[in-house]
C-alpha positions in Angstrom: -0.1 -0.1 -0.1 1.5 3.4 -1.1 1.1 6.1 1.4 1.8 8.7 -1.4 -1.4 7.6 -3.2 -3.3 7.4 -0.1 -2.7 11.1 1.2 -5.9 12.9 1.6 -8.1 9.8 0.9 -9.7 10.0 4.2 -10.5 13.1 6.6 -10.4 13.0 10.2 -6.7 12.6 11.0 -5.6 16.2 12.0 -6.7 19.4 10.7 -4.5 22.4 9.5 -6.1 24.4 12.3 -5.0 21.7 15.0 -1.5 21.9 13.8 -1.5 25.6 13.9 -2.7 25.8 17.5 -0.4 23.2 18.6 2.6 24.6 17.0 1.7 28.1 18.4 1.4 26.8 22.0 4.5 24.9 21.7 6.2 28.2 20.5 4.8 29.8 23.9 6.6 27.0 25.7 9.7 27.2 23.9 9.9 31.1 24.5 9.2 30.8 28.1 12.2 28.5 28.5 14.4 31.1 27.0 14.2 33.3 30.2 15.0 30.6 32.6 18.4 31.2 34.6 21.3 29.1 33.0 21.7 25.7 34.9 25.1 24.4 35.9 27.2 22.6 34.7 27.2 22.3 31.1 25.0 25.1 29.8 26.5 27.6 32.3 29.9 26.4 31.4 29.3 26.7 27.6 27.7 30.1 27.8 31.0 31.4 29.7 33.4 29.7 27.2 31.5 31.7 24.5 31.3 34.8 26.4 35.2 34.6 26.8 35.2 34.5 22.9 33.0 37.4 22.7 34.8 39.6 25.3 38.4 38.9 24.0 37.5 38.6 20.3 39.4 35.2 20.4 37.5 32.8 18.2 40.3 30.4 17.8 41.0 29.1 21.4 38.7 27.1 23.4 39.2 27.6 27.2 37.4 26.2 30.0 38.3 28.5 33.2 41.9 28.6 33.1 42.5 25.3 31.1 42.9 24.6 27.4 39.7 22.8 26.3 39.9 19.9 24.1 36.5 18.1 23.9 33.7 19.9 22.0 34.6 21.5 18.8 33.9 25.2 17.9 30.7 25.8 16.2 28.4 25.8 19.2 30.7 28.6 20.9 30.9 30.5 17.8 27.1 30.7 17.3 26.8 31.6 21.1 29.4 34.3 20.9 27.7 35.6 17.6 24.4 35.8 19.4 26.3 37.9 22.2 27.5 40.2 19.6 24.0 40.7 17.9 21.8 40.8 21.2 23.9 41.4 24.0 25.1 39.0 26.9 22.1 37.4 28.1 21.0 34.0 29.2 18.2 34.1 26.3 20.9 35.3 23.7 22.9 32.1 24.4 19.8 30.0 23.7 18.8 31.6 20.5 21.1 29.5 18.2 19.7 26.3 19.8 16.2 27.6 19.3 16.9 28.5 15.7 18.5 25.0 14.9 15.5 23.3 16.6 13.3 25.1 14.0 15.5 23.8 11.3 15.4 20.4 12.6 11.6 20.3 12.7 11.4 21.7 9.3 13.9 18.7 8.1 11.9 16.4 10.1 8.8 17.3 8.1 10.8 17.4 4.9 12.0 13.8 5.5 8.7 12.5 6.3 7.2 14.0 3.3 10.0 12.7 1.2 9.8 9.2 2.5 6.0 9.0 2.9 3.7 12.1 2.5 3.0 15.4 3.6 0.7 14.4 6.7 3.4 12.0 8.0 5.9 15.0 7.7 3.5 17.3 9.5 2.9 14.8 12.3 6.7 14.0 12.5 7.5 17.6 12.9 4.9 18.0 15.6 6.3 14.8 17.5 10.0 16.1 17.2 9.3 19.6 18.7 6.9 18.1 21.4 9.5 15.5 22.7 10.4 16.2 26.2 14.2 16.1 25.8 14.0 18.5 22.5 12.2 21.1 24.7 14.5 20.7 27.6 17.6 21.0 25.3 16.3 24.5 24.4 16.8 25.9 27.9 19.3 23.5 29.4 21.3 24.2 26.2 24.5 22.1 25.6 25.5 21.2 22.0 22.6 18.9 21.1 20.1 21.2 19.7 22.6 22.5 17.1 23.9 19.1 16.3 20.5 17.5 16.0 19.0 20.4 13.7 22.3 20.1 11.4 22.2 16.4 11.2 18.5 15.7 10.4 18.9 18.6 7.8 21.8 16.7 6.2 20.0 13.3 6.3 16.9 14.9 4.6 19.1 16.3 1.9 21.2 13.3 1.3 17.9 11.2 1.0 16.6 13.7 -1.4 19.7 13.3 -3.5 19.3 9.6 -3.6 15.9 9.9 -4.9 16.3 13.0 -7.2 20.1 13.2 -8.0 20.3 16.8 -7.7 23.6 18.4 -6.9 22.1 21.1 -4.7 20.9 18.3 -2.3 24.2 16.6 -1.7 25.9 19.9 -1.4 23.4 21.3 1.1 23.6 18.0 3.0 27.3 17.9 3.1 27.2 21.6 4.5 24.7 20.6 7.1 26.8 17.6 8.1 29.8 19.9 8.4 28.0 22.2 10.7 26.9 19.1 12.8 30.4 17.7 12.7 31.9 21.1 13.9 29.3 21.1 16.8 30.1 17.9 18.5 32.3 15.7 16.2 32.3 12.3 14.6 28.8 11.4 16.1 27.1 13.7 13.4 29.0 11.7 10.6 28.1 8.4 12.0 24.5 8.9 12.6 23.9 10.6 9.1 26.2 7.9 7.5 24.4 4.9 9.0 20.8 6.4 8.1 22.0 6.8 4.4 23.7 3.4 4.3 20.5 1.9 5.5 18.4 3.8 2.8 21.0 2.8 0.1 20.8 -1.0 1.2 17.0 -0.8 1.1 16.4 1.1 -2.0 19.4 -0.4 -3.9 20.3 2.8 -5.6 24.0 2.3 -5.4 24.5 4.0 -8.6 23.9 7.4 -7.0 27.4 7.2 -5.4 29.1 7.0 -8.9 28.9 10.8 -9.7 31.0 13.8 -9.5 28.4 15.4 -7.4 29.6 12.9 -4.4 33.0 14.4 -5.0 31.4 17.9 -4.9 29.7 16.9 -1.6 33.0 15.6 -0.1 34.7 18.9 -1.0 31.8 20.9 0.5 32.0 19.0 3.7 35.8 19.6 4.2 35.4 23.2 3.1 32.7 23.9 5.7 34.7 22.0 8.3 37.9 23.9 7.6 37.4 26.7 9.8 37.1 24.4 12.9 39.9 22.2 11.8 42.2 25.3 11.2 41.2 26.7 14.7 42.1 23.3 16.3 45.5 23.3 14.3 46.3 26.8 15.6 45.4 26.0 19.1 47.0 22.7 19.6 48.9 21.2 16.6 51.3 24.2 16.5 51.6 24.0 20.3 52.9 20.4 21.2 54.2 21.8 24.4 50.6 22.4 25.9 49.6 20.0 28.6 46.1 19.1 28.0 43.8 15.9 28.8 46.6 14.5 30.6 49.4 14.9 28.1 51.6 16.9 25.9 51.6 16.9 22.1 48.1 16.9 21.3 46.9 17.2 17.8 43.4 19.1 17.9 42.9 18.0 14.1 43.5 14.2 14.9 41.4 14.5 17.9 38.4 15.5 16.4 38.9 13.5 13.2 39.5 10.3 15.0 40.1 10.0 18.8 37.2 12.0 20.3 34.4 9.6 19.8 36.4 6.5 20.7 37.4 8.2 24.0 33.7 8.4 25.0 33.0 4.8 23.7 36.0 3.5 26.1 35.2 5.9 28.9 38.7 7.3 28.8 40.0 10.6 30.4 38.2 9.9 33.6 34.8 9.8 32.1 32.2 8.3 34.2 31.8 4.6 33.4 28.2 3.5 32.7 28.1 -0.2 31.7 24.3 -0.5 31.6 23.5 -1.6 28.2 19.8 -0.4 28.7 20.6 2.9 29.9 19.4 4.6 26.8 16.3 2.3 26.4 15.1 3.5 30.0 16.2 7.0 29.4 14.2 7.0 25.9 10.9 6.5 27.9 11.1 10.0 29.6 13.2 11.8 26.8 10.6 11.0 24.1 7.6 11.5 26.0 4.6 11.6 25.5 5.4 9.5 22.2 7.9 6.9 23.6 5.6 4.0 24.1 4.0 4.5 20.6 7.5 4.5 19.2 8.4 1.1 20.7 5.3 -0.2 19.2 6.3 1.4 15.9 9.6 0.0 15.8 8.5 -3.5 16.3 5.8 -3.1 13.8 8.4 -1.7 11.3 10.8 -4.8 12.0 7.9 -7.2 11.7 6.7 -5.8 8.3 10.3 -5.8 6.9 10.8 -9.4 8.0 7.6 -10.2 6.4 8.5 -8.4 3.1 11.7 -10.1 3.1 13.5 -7.0 2.9 11.9 -6.2 -0.5 11.5 -2.6 -1.3 8.0 -1.3 -0.7 6.8 2.4 -1.1 5.2 2.4 2.4 8.3 1.0 4.1 11.6 2.7 4.7 14.8 1.5 6.3 16.4 4.9 6.5 14.7 6.0 9.8 14.1 2.4 11.3 17.6 1.0 10.5 19.4 4.3 11.3 17.7 4.8 14.6 18.1 0.9 15.7 21.7 0.5 14.7 22.8 4.0 16.0 21.1 3.4 19.4 22.3 0.1 20.1 26.0 1.3 19.2 25.6 4.2 21.5 24.6 1.5 24.1 27.9 0.0 23.8 29.7 3.0 25.0 31.3 3.2 28.5 30.4 6.7 28.9 26.5 7.7 28.6 24.3 10.5 29.3 20.5 11.0 28.5 20.9 13.7 25.9 23.4 11.7 23.8 20.5 10.2 21.9 18.7 13.5 21.0 20.3 13.2 17.6 18.2 10.2 16.8 14.9 11.8 17.6 14.0 13.2 14.3 14.4 9.6 13.1 12.1 8.3 15.9 9.6 11.0 15.0 9.3 9.9 11.3 9.0 6.3 12.6 6.2 7.1 15.1 4.2 9.4 12.6 4.2 6.9 9.9 3.0 4.3 12.2 0.1 6.3 13.4 -0.6 7.5 9.9 -0.6 3.8 8.8 -3.0 2.7 11.5 -5.3 5.4 10.5 -5.2 4.8 6.9 -5.6 1.0 7.2 -8.3 1.5 9.7 -6.4 -0.7 12.3 -8.8 0.7 15.2 -8.4 -2.1 17.6 -4.5 -1.5 17.7 -5.1 2.3 17.9 -7.4 1.6 21.0 -4.5 -0.1 22.8 -2.4 3.0 21.8 -4.8 5.2 23.4 -5.0 3.0 26.7 -1.0 3.3 26.9 -1.5 7.3 26.3 -3.9 7.3 29.3 -1.3 5.8 31.4 1.2 8.5 30.2 -1.4 11.2 31.0 -2.2 10.0 34.4 1.5 9.6 35.4 2.4 13.2 33.9 -0.5 14.8 35.7 0.3 13.2 39.0 4.0 14.2 38.7 2.9 17.8 37.8 0.8 18.0 41.1 3.7 16.8 42.9 6.3 19.3 41.5 4.1 22.3 41.2 1.5 22.1 44.1 3.5 20.0 46.9 7.2 20.9 46.1 6.9 24.4 44.5 3.5 25.7 45.0 2.1 28.1 42.3 1.9 31.7 43.8 1.0 33.7 40.4 -2.7 33.7 40.0 -2.5 34.5 36.2 -0.3 31.6 35.6 -2.5 29.5 37.8 -5.5 30.3 35.7 -3.5 29.3 32.7 -2.6 26.0 34.2 -6.0 25.2 35.0 -7.3 26.0 31.6 -4.5 23.8 29.9 -5.3 20.9 32.5 -9.0 21.2 31.7 -8.2 20.9 27.8 -6.0 17.7 28.6 -8.9 16.3 30.7 -11.5 17.3 28.2 -9.5 15.5 25.4 -9.1 12.5 27.7 -12.6 11.9 28.4 -14.4 13.5 25.3 -15.7 11.3 22.6 -13.6 12.4 19.6 -12.2 10.7 16.5 -9.7 8.1 17.9 -6.6 9.3 16.1 -7.2 12.9 16.7 -7.6 12.1 20.4 -4.4 10.1 20.6 -2.4 12.9 18.9 -4.2 15.9 20.5 -4.2 14.5 24.0 -0.5 13.6 24.0 0.5 16.8 22.4 -1.4 19.2 24.6 -0.1 17.3 27.8 3.3 17.9 27.0 2.5 21.5 26.4 0.9 21.6 29.8 3.7 19.8 31.6 6.5 22.2 29.9 4.7 25.3 30.2 4.4 24.6 34.0 7.9 23.4 34.1 9.3 26.5 32.4 7.2 29.2 34.2 6.9 27.8 37.6 9.0 24.7 38.4 12.5 25.8 37.0 12.6 29.3 38.1 11.9 28.2 41.5 14.1 25.3 41.4 17.0 27.6 40.3 16.5 29.8 43.4 18.7 27.1 45.0 21.5 27.5 42.6 24.0 29.3 44.4 26.2 31.0 41.9 23.4 32.7 39.8 21.6 33.9 43.0 24.8 35.3 44.6 25.4 37.2 41.3 22.0 38.7 41.4 22.5 39.6 45.0 25.7 41.3 44.1 24.2 43.4 41.4 21.4 44.6 43.6 24.1 45.9 46.3 26.2 47.4 43.4 29.3 45.3 44.2 32.1 45.8 41.7 32.3 42.3 39.9 36.2 43.0 39.9 36.3 42.7 43.7 34.8 39.2 43.6 37.0 36.2 43.9 36.6 32.4 44.4 38.5 30.4 47.0 40.8 27.5 46.1 39.3 26.9 42.5 35.9 26.1 43.5 34.3 27.3 40.5 30.8 28.5 39.8 29.9 28.8 36.1 26.5 30.5 36.7 28.3 33.2 39.0 30.7 33.6 36.2 28.1 34.2 33.5 25.7 36.4 35.6 28.7 38.5 36.6 30.0 38.3 33.0 33.6 37.5 33.9 35.8 34.5 34.6 35.9 35.2 38.4 39.6 34.7 39.3 40.7 32.3 42.1 42.6 33.0 45.2 44.5 30.8 47.6 43.9 30.8 51.4 47.2 32.8 51.7 46.4 35.0 48.9 43.1 36.0 50.7 45.0 36.6 53.9 47.3 39.2 52.3 44.7 41.0 50.3 42.5 41.5 53.5 45.2 43.6 54.9 45.3 45.9 52.0 41.9 45.7 50.0 39.0 47.6 51.3 36.5 45.8 49.2 37.1 42.0 48.8 34.5 39.5 48.2 35.1 35.7 48.3 32.5 33.5 46.8 32.6 29.9 48.4 30.5 27.1 49.5 30.4 25.7 53.0 33.6 24.2 53.0 35.3 27.3 51.8 33.8 29.4 54.7 34.9 26.9 57.1 38.6 27.2 55.8 38.3 31.1 56.1 37.0 30.8 59.8 39.8 28.3 60.7 42.5 30.3 59.2 41.2 33.3 61.5 40.2 35.4 58.5 37.4 37.7 59.7 34.6 38.9 57.4 32.5 42.3 57.8 29.5 41.4 55.6 28.1 38.1 54.3 25.6 37.4 51.5 24.0 33.8 51.7 21.8 31.6 49.8 21.0 27.9 49.9 22.8 25.9 47.0 22.1 22.6 45.6 23.0 20.9 42.3 20.0 21.5 40.2 20.9 18.7 37.8 23.6 16.0 37.1 
């Protein structure tokens, strides 16, 4: 059965008006997330590294605190520094590139779904992508993953279009997108895009597309767009073998990014926390791809079953690009010794297309019995999420804004209405799930996270210092106990003093402020160093 022929053959799936309302509401959620204080560690750390670039006009050297940084490549930091230059140094300005690349990722996911199936699958895939929990999270707790994901799915879409249409523009755009992704986080982008496209070539048997001058043009484009990052690495590390970085001398930045980086993470080298749990990403995916993750598991099972039944023969209503790309990459990641949940974000566009085509196929083939089982699973998701919202926003951090409280009640009422109302089966599954995640993240972004981050000491102390008009240049940290959020909101790399240096300076400086935690305060007291005034706040690590 050909999805492209079936498009528009039935009504009652999801109207354009529904898409407009959903994307508009999600835009509000994303915009609300722009103004949350930056969280430690990575988001605050990366924002300060980009701030250093901006303040010193040094776009070659990556520096973390006082140390040379050889891990993530330059693109994320360049984009953030450029955003500071355009908009000024603000936490929301740091997040703008992530938001723009998420928009690119949504558009590319739509394009990929439309290319492989039809426009309806593309629309739903884009909706699923931007409403996935970890994608929303990645736009306020901004690391490198939003830029990486958007650029990678753009590359996959363009390469897949080249395989089908053989246009030079597609392979050149794809190569440029992959170069941006590679310059953001390294080989993982090339691996994911490469696996997906290899799976597509194996399934479609269109190997002849590789024997063309256009492929050579694509390779040249990839290295041309990667050249600024490679050259910056060459200047910072290859020309300076005397630098002691990552525990050794003689580092080659170019060799590191072209070969060593991902293997270090796979092996858990350089003191990276080892996580040998093979199923870590499997259970992380359940929350990270909410509210769609349970449907995705069913979609993957169904897709594999249909491929086996078809004996891997090509069919228009099947694709191996998303299914094979997702399964293979996901399980290769699971073999790594170093794992964090956001490492699988790059696969979410593929998961979105897999899920969208599954729901659309259930609809078009009138498999209402299976769809009712899917609906029951989504009832469980709704119940669990609403219960968690009550715990977080009523018990842990009570709502104290009347206007926001009214909005929360209205959104909750809409979710409950969609849960219990008699509506078309497939509309109910999609609308209930999407509005649920809108409710969840609007409450998180406007109530939970702002209140949680009142317990992040660095950003809170920076705000207190501004209120008291304390000169940031008079603030130091004790014994290298860094706070990246303090540095960002003071807009400086706060210098460190030893205990002896503090003792000497207290005899000469009239205005000396020391930032520290309980341990540092105890060190000062035991050394007999007295302080005239104290600014205090509670501090807890708000994330891992």
